[in-house]
C-alpha positions in Angstrom: 194.6 189.7 167.1 195.4 187.0 169.7 192.2 184.9 170.4 190.9 184.6 174.0 189.7 181.2 175.4 186.0 181.5 176.3 186.6 179.1 179.0 182.8 178.2 179.4 181.8 174.5 180.3 178.7 172.8 178.9 177.2 173.4 182.5 177.7 177.2 182.1 175.9 177.2 178.8 172.9 174.9 180.0 172.7 177.5 182.9 172.6 180.4 180.6 169.9 178.5 178.5 168.0 178.0 181.5 168.3 181.8 182.5 167.0 182.8 179.2 164.0 180.5 179.2 163.3 181.8 182.8 163.4 185.3 181.9 161.0 184.9 178.9 158.6 182.8 180.8 158.7 185.5 183.7 158.0 188.3 181.1 155.3 186.6 178.8 154.5 183.1 179.6 151.6 183.1 177.2 153.8 184.0 174.3 156.3 181.4 174.9 153.7 178.7 175.1 152.2 180.3 171.9 155.5 180.2 170.1 156.3 176.7 171.2 152.7 175.4 170.2 153.1 176.9 166.8 156.4 175.2 166.1 155.4 171.8 167.6 152.4 171.9 165.2 154.5 173.0 162.3 156.8 170.0 163.0 153.9 167.6 163.2 152.5 168.8 160.0 156.0 168.3 158.2 156.1 164.7 159.5 152.7 163.9 158.3 153.4 165.4 154.9 156.5 163.2 154.7 154.4 160.0 155.4 151.8 161.1 153.0 154.6 161.7 150.4 155.9 158.3 150.8 152.7 156.5 150.0 152.2 159.0 147.0 155.6 158.1 145.5 154.9 154.4 145.9 151.6 155.0 144.0 153.2 156.8 141.2 155.9 154.3 140.8 153.2 151.5 140.5 151.5 153.7 137.9 154.7 154.2 136.1 155.2 150.3 135.8 151.7 149.9 134.5 150.5 147.9 137.5 148.0 150.6 138.9 144.9 148.6 138.4 144.0 148.9 142.1 145.2 152.4 142.6 142.4 155.0 143.3 143.4 158.1 141.2 140.9 160.0 143.3 142.8 159.1 146.3 146.0 160.2 144.7 144.5 163.6 143.7 143.1 163.9 147.2 146.6 163.5 148.6 148.2 165.8 146.6 145.3 168.2 147.6 146.0 167.6 151.2 149.9 168.2 150.6 148.9 171.6 149.1 146.7 172.3 152.1 149.5 171.1 154.5 152.0 173.7 152.8 149.5 176.4 152.9 148.8 175.9 156.6 152.5 175.7 157.4 153.0 179.1 155.7 150.3 180.6 157.7 151.8 178.8 161.0 154.9 180.4 160.1 153.7 183.9 159.6 151.7 183.8 163.0 155.0 182.5 164.6 156.8 185.2 163.3 154.6 188.0 164.6 154.4 186.2 167.8 158.2 185.8 168.0 158.7 189.6 167.5 156.3 190.6 170.3 157.9 188.3 172.7 161.2 189.5 171.7 160.4 193.1 172.3 159.1 192.2 175.7 162.3 190.1 176.7 164.4 192.9 175.5 162.8 195.6 177.6 163.0 193.2 180.7 166.7 192.2 180.1 168.0 195.8 179.2 166.1 197.0 182.3 168.2 194.3 184.4 171.5 195.7 183.0 170.5 199.3 183.7 169.7 198.5 187.2 173.0 196.4 187.8 174.8 199.4 186.7 172.9 201.8 188.5 173.7 200.0 191.8 177.1 199.1 191.4 179.4 200.5 193.8 181.4 203.7 192.6 184.8 202.1 193.0 184.0 199.6 190.3 183.9 202.4 187.9 187.5 203.0 188.4 188.1 199.6 187.1 188.7 199.0 183.3 187.7 195.5 183.5 184.3 196.3 185.0 183.5 198.6 181.9 184.5 195.7 179.6 181.9 193.4 181.4 179.5 196.3 181.3 180.1 196.6 177.6 179.5 193.0 177.0 176.4 192.9 179.1 174.9 195.8 177.1 175.8 193.9 173.8 174.1 190.6 175.3 171.1 192.8 176.6 170.2 193.7 172.8 168.2 190.6 171.6 170.2 187.9 172.8 167.8 186.5 175.5 164.8 186.5 173.3 167.2 185.2 170.3 168.0 182.3 172.5 164.5 181.5 173.5 163.5 181.6 169.7 166.4 179.6 168.6 165.9 177.0 171.5 162.2 176.8 170.3 163.3 176.3 166.6 166.0 173.6 167.7 163.2 171.8 169.4 160.9 171.8 166.2 164.0 170.7 164.3 164.7 168.0 166.8 161.3 166.9 166.4 161.1 167.3 162.8 164.4 165.0 162.6 162.9 162.5 165.1 159.7 162.1 163.0 161.5 161.7 159.7 163.8 159.3 161.3 160.8 157.4 162.4 159.5 157.6 158.7 163.0 156.2 157.8 162.6 153.2 159.9 159.5 152.2 157.7 161.2 153.1 154.4 165.0 152.8 154.6 166.2 152.4 158.1 169.7 151.7 156.8 170.2 155.1 155.5 169.7 156.7 158.9 173.4 156.4 160.2 174.5 157.9 156.9 172.5 160.9 157.5 173.8 161.6 161.0 177.3 160.9 159.7 176.8 163.6 157.0 176.3 166.1 159.4 179.1 165.8 161.9 181.7 167.7 159.9 179.2 170.7 159.6 178.5 170.6 163.5 182.4 170.8 164.3 183.1 173.6 161.8 180.1 175.5 163.3 181.4 174.7 166.9 184.9 176.2 166.1 183.5 179.2 164.3 181.2 179.9 167.4 184.3 180.1 169.7 186.3 182.0 167.5 183.5 184.7 167.2 183.0 185.0 170.9 186.8 185.1 171.6 187.3 188.0 169.1 184.3 189.7 170.7 185.4 189.3 174.1 189.0 190.9 173.0 187.1 193.9 171.3 185.1 195.0 174.5 187.5 198.1 175.1 187.7 198.8 171.4 183.8 199.1 171.4 184.0 201.5 174.5 186.7 203.7 172.9 184.6 203.9 169.7 181.5 204.7 171.6 183.2 207.6 173.4 184.3 209.0 170.3 180.8 208.7 168.9 179.6 210.8 172.1 182.2 213.2 171.5 181.2 213.8 167.9 177.4 213.7 168.4 176.6 215.3 172.0 175.7 218.9 172.3 177.7 219.8 175.5 180.9 218.6 173.5 179.9 220.3 170.2 181.1 223.9 171.0 184.9 222.7 172.0 185.0 220.2 169.2 184.4 223.1 166.8 186.4 225.7 168.4 189.5 223.2 168.3 188.5 221.8 164.8 188.7 218.3 166.4 185.8 216.8 164.1 188.2 215.2 161.5 190.6 214.0 164.0 188.0 212.3 166.2 186.3 210.9 163.2 189.6 209.6 162.0 190.3 207.8 165.2 186.7 206.4 165.3 187.2 205.1 161.9 190.7 203.5 162.9 189.1 201.7 165.7 186.3 200.3 163.6 188.8 199.3 160.7 190.7 197.2 163.7 187.3 195.4 164.3 186.6 194.8 160.5 190.0 193.6 159.9 189.7 191.0 162.7 186.1 190.0 161.8 187.4 189.7 158.0 190.3 187.6 159.1 187.9 185.1 161.1 185.4 184.9 158.4 188.1 183.9 155.8 189.6 181.5 158.1 186.5 179.7 159.2 184.6 180.1 155.7 187.3 177.8 154.2 186.9 175.5 157.1 183.0 175.4 156.7 183.5 174.9 152.9 185.7 171.9 153.3 183.1 170.7 156.1 180.2 171.1 153.4 182.2 169.3 150.8 182.9 166.3 153.0 179.3 166.2 154.1 178.3 166.3 150.5 180.7 163.8 149.3 179.3 161.2 151.7 175.7 161.9 150.6 177.0 161.3 147.0 178.4 158.1 148.2 175.3 157.0 149.9 173.3 157.9 146.4 175.8 155.8 144.3 175.4 152.8 146.9 171.6 153.0 146.7 171.7 153.2 142.9 173.8 150.0 143.0 171.3 148.3 145.0 168.5 149.2 142.8 170.3 148.1 139.7 171.2 144.7 141.6 167.6 144.3 142.7 168.2 144.4 146.4 166.1 147.7 146.9 162.9 148.7 145.0 163.0 151.9 143.0 160.0 153.3 145.0 161.6 152.6 148.4 164.9 153.9 147.1 163.4 157.2 145.8 161.5 157.7 148.9 164.5 157.0 151.0 166.7 159.2 148.9 164.2 162.2 149.2 164.0 161.5 152.9 167.7 161.4 153.2 168.2 164.8 151.4 165.3 166.3 153.7 166.9 164.7 156.8 170.4 166.0 156.1 169.1 169.4 155.2 167.4 169.6 158.6 170.3 168.4 160.2 172.4 171.2 158.7 170.0 173.7 159.7 170.0 172.2 163.4 173.6 172.7 163.2 173.5 176.3 162.2 171.0 176.9 164.9 173.2 175.2 167.5 176.1 177.4 166.5 173.9 180.5 166.8 172.2 179.4 170.0 175.8 178.6 171.4 177.4 182.1 170.5 174.4 183.5 172.2 174.6 181.6 175.2 178.3 182.9 175.5 177.0 186.3 175.7 174.3 185.4 178.0 176.9 184.3 180.6 178.3 187.5 180.7 174.8 189.2 180.9 173.8 186.6 183.9 177.2 187.4 185.6 176.7 191.3 185.5 173.1 191.4 186.4 173.8 189.4 189.5 175.6 192.4 191.0 172.1 194.2 191.3 171.2 194.0 194.9 169.8 197.5 195.9 166.4 198.7 195.5 165.8 201.4 192.8 164.7 204.1 195.4 166.0 204.8 199.0 163.7 204.5 201.8 161.2 207.1 202.5 161.8 207.6 206.3 163.7 210.6 207.6 167.4 210.5 208.1 168.6 210.3 211.5 171.1 213.2 212.6 174.5 212.5 213.9 176.5 214.3 216.7 179.9 213.4 215.5 181.6 211.6 212.7 185.0 210.4 212.9 187.5 209.5 210.2 190.2 207.5 211.9 193.4 206.6 209.7 191.5 206.5 206.4 193.5 205.0 203.6 192.3 205.0 200.0 193.7 203.4 196.8 191.8 203.8 193.6 191.5 200.3 191.7 194.4 199.9 189.5 196.4 202.6 191.0 200.0 202.1 192.1 199.9 204.1 195.4 197.2 205.6 197.8 195.4 208.7 197.3 194.8 209.0 201.0 197.4 208.4 203.8 195.9 207.6 207.0 193.8 210.6 207.4 192.2 211.9 210.7 189.2 214.4 210.7 186.3 215.1 213.0 182.9 216.6 212.2 180.5 217.8 214.9 176.7 218.4 214.3 176.2 222.1 213.2 179.8 222.6 212.3 181.2 224.0 209.0 184.3 222.2 208.4 186.6 223.2 205.2 189.1 221.4 203.3 191.8 223.3 201.4 194.9 222.1 199.5 196.5 222.0 196.2 194.7 220.0 193.3 195.4 216.3 193.7 195.8 216.6 197.5 192.8 214.2 198.1 190.1 216.5 199.2 187.4 215.2 196.8 188.3 211.9 197.5 188.2 212.2 201.3 184.7 213.8 200.7 183.6 210.8 198.7 184.7 208.5 201.6 182.7 210.6 204.1 179.6 210.4 201.7 179.9 206.7 201.4 180.6 206.9 197.8 183.7 204.6 198.4 184.7 202.0 201.0 188.1 203.0 202.5 190.8 200.7 202.0 192.2 201.2 205.3 191.1 202.9 208.7 187.4 203.3 209.9 184.7 205.9 209.8 183.1 206.0 213.1 179.4 207.7 213.5 178.2 208.5 217.2 180.6 206.1 218.8 179.8 203.2 216.4 181.7 202.0 213.1 179.8 203.2 209.8 180.4 200.3 207.4 177.0 200.5 205.6 177.8 202.8 202.4 174.2 203.0 201.6 173.1 204.5 204.9 176.1 206.9 204.8 174.6 208.0 201.2 171.2 208.3 202.4 172.2 210.6 205.2 174.3 213.0 202.9 173.7 215.5 200.2 176.6 216.1 197.9 177.2 219.0 195.3 180.1 218.4 193.2 181.9 220.7 191.1 181.2 218.6 188.1 177.5 217.9 189.0 175.0 216.2 186.7 172.8 218.5 184.6 169.5 216.5 184.1 168.0 217.5 180.9 164.6 216.8 182.3 162.3 219.3 183.9 163.5 221.8 186.6 161.2 220.1 189.0 162.9 216.7 188.6 166.2 218.5 188.8 165.4 219.5 192.4 163.2 216.6 193.5 166.3 214.2 192.4 167.6 215.4 195.7 165.4 212.8 197.6 163.6 210.1 195.5 162.4 208.0 198.2 159.0 209.9 198.6 156.6 211.5 196.4 157.9 215.0 195.4 156.6 217.8 197.4 156.1 220.9 195.6 156.3 223.2 198.4 159.5 221.8 199.6 160.7 222.1 196.0 159.9 225.9 196.0 161.4 226.3 199.4 164.7 224.5 198.2 164.8 226.9 195.1 164.2 229.9 197.1 167.0 228.9 199.6 169.3 228.5 196.5 168.4 231.8 195.1 166.7 230.0 192.1 163.0 230.6 192.7 162.6 233.6 190.6 164.7 232.1 187.9 162.5 228.9 187.6 159.4 230.8 188.0 160.2 232.9 185.0 160.8 229.9 182.5 158.2 229.3 180.0 156.6 226.5 181.8 157.9 227.3 185.2 159.1 224.2 187.3 158.0 221.8 184.5 160.0 223.4 181.8 162.4 220.8 180.2 166.0 222.0 180.6 167.7 220.9 177.4 167.3 222.5 173.9 167.6 219.0 172.3 164.0 218.4 173.2 160.8 219.8 172.0 160.0 223.2 174.2 163.3 222.8 175.9 165.4 225.4 177.2 168.8 225.8 178.8 170.5 227.6 181.7 173.9 229.4 182.2 176.5 227.6 184.2 175.6 229.8 187.4 172.0 229.0 187.0 172.5 225.2 186.9 175.0 225.7 190.0 172.0 227.1 191.8 169.8 224.4 190.7 172.3 221.8 192.0 172.6 223.7 195.3 168.6 223.6 195.5 168.9 219.7 195.2 171.0 219.6 198.2 168.5 221.8 200.2 165.7 219.5 199.1 167.7 216.4 200.3 167.5 217.7 203.7 170.5 215.5 205.0 172.3 215.8 208.2 175.6 216.0 206.2 175.8 218.5 203.4 179.2 218.1 201.2 179.7 221.4 199.0 182.9 220.7 196.6 183.4 224.2 195.0 179.7 224.9 195.0 179.9 228.5 193.8 182.6 228.2 191.2 180.2 229.5 188.4 178.4 232.1 190.4 179.1 235.9 190.2 181.1 237.2 193.1 177.9 239.0 194.6 175.8 235.6 194.3 178.7 233.7 195.9 179.1 236.4 198.8 175.3 236.3 199.7 175.2 232.1 199.8 178.2 231.8 202.0 176.8 234.9 204.2 173.8 232.8 204.8 175.1 229.4 204.7 175.1 228.7 208.4 171.4 230.1 208.6 170.4 227.9 205.6 172.0 224.7 206.9 171.2 225.2 210.6 171.6 222.2 212.8 173.5 220.3 209.9 177.2 219.6 209.4 178.5 221.2 206.3 181.9 220.1 204.7 183.1 222.7 202.2 185.7 222.4 199.7 187.0 225.4 198.0 190.0 227.0 196.6 188.7 230.3 197.6 190.2 231.1 201.1 187.7 234.2 201.5 184.8 231.5 201.8 186.6 228.9 204.1 188.0 231.6 206.7 184.7 231.7 208.6 184.8 227.7 209.0 184.8 226.3 212.4 187.5 224.2 211.5 189.9 223.9 208.4 191.8 220.8 207.4 194.7 221.4 205.1 195.6 218.4 202.8 198.9 217.8 201.0 199.6 214.6 198.9 196.6 212.8 200.6 197.6 213.7 204.5 196.2 216.2 206.7 199.2 218.5 207.3 197.5 221.2 209.4 194.0 221.7 211.1 192.4 224.5 213.2 190.6 228.0 212.7 191.6 230.3 210.5 193.2 232.6 213.2 195.2 229.6 214.4 196.5 228.4 211.1 197.5 232.1 210.4 199.3 232.3 213.7 201.1 229.0 212.9 202.4 230.7 209.7 202.4 227.0 208.0 201.1 226.1 204.7 197.6 227.5 205.1 199.1 230.9 205.9 201.2 230.8 202.8 198.3 229.9 200.4 196.2 232.6 202.0 198.7 235.3 201.4 199.5 234.3 198.1 195.8 234.5 197.1 195.3 237.8 199.0 198.2 239.2 197.3 196.7 238.4 194.0 193.6 240.4 194.8 195.3 243.1 196.4 198.1 243.5 193.9 200.9 243.2 196.5 203.8 240.6 197.5 202.9 238.2 200.3 204.9 238.7 203.2 207.9 236.5 203.8 208.1 233.9 206.6 210.1 234.9 209.6 
């Protein structure tokens, strides 16, 4: 597997670290201060214990030589008791620190995951067509899980380690200052090995982002209720599981190769570090033998050397972990910077429009080789019903998404009442859309309707009116808990609806939105013929004063439209009323006659 160069500078890493600290401070500043205080207290206690130990070692060595006439044994025992007390206090502080760190971690997690979800919720729809966006989203989700809090904890631990090292180095200056450079030198190979492994782990994770997404998708197929029936009907369980397993094996094999490679490097670094320390010990022993250094100073110095080198090794491991987390935090920081919109739309009513013109609209999906729409012109007037027809893939739904403000056109302009309409958010705010593949929110029936307009508090009377207009009121009133029934059998006391019942709920959501532009994309595909006929017979009355854009393959539903646009390969090839288009005997007439013949069991009339 090829490595990906992380490409992060020291400035990037410092910026990510500062960002993590700021987030933690904003979420729980008291918790941060508590954790830092406990760590600093622990570091101070360790330094004091080392100083006390040095004096005790000197007294013990004096006693061993028989020169302890002036030594107070009571003081020695008291010192030992103080050491035991310091050890117990350190253990208590570590327990308290662990508890406070867990609370801080949970609070920071909630905050950071909220940032990722907010950024994803307010990213423009066109980004979701870009595989690179999904890779960045996956890395941001990974980084949001414990990484920011982990960075803060590690930075605090590194601060403690640094203070401990400084305290021990200060003690060294009074015991055996000449050993200090050797302690620092022994840690360098470990720092280098840790840095190399950190870069390699991030590079591998970076390259596996799409692998993680494919595996997550397969997990959804195997575990979600909506997909379960087809998975079993086609007996796909074993096949999908095998693909999931293959994706996981790819990651595990890559990780195993990385671990083997860098484990040997770290072992060599550890051996080199150990060899340096052994060399120092041999040199000190030679100095003691030659009478250059006293046994007491040598013993205290070597004990300090061992403690200092071990602390430096721990600091190296912390630096490795912190650096790796900072790489991921850079991804998180970049992704969450995209969250620019408020969570809820404004509560003020939407102003109606008189005309909405699309002039020369062109649109190309990100990563596509050719445009989906080519110079489309279409006009919508207030109170009209406009129909879009054409074969699958002709661009009908894409055009509807541009008119609804879900995509920005790559060419051409939208003009609303004589002014360019470039604010996608305002276009969306003034539009209600019922897609063919609408979302079935497994929440309450009340939520499913009220989600139509979330900028203000749900209005129970308006919710009932919307349900009545969509023909769903009797259905919802008959549910076990009425409008407050949860629509999902996966949840306690939940129930489910049929496809047609869900579609009525989606239409009710559009009524509740009360927007000047209504877009209905195959809105009655799951309704029975009578319900469909009833809805279309009253659609002009139900949406009086509003503009309705209707997309349908059923020509019986579009023939009464004020104007019909026929799309083919992303272009408008005909437009007019039903009667005009039938007289023209072009593409629309052909499609209408073919469909009519299917219902009547006759052969469509041939063109002249």
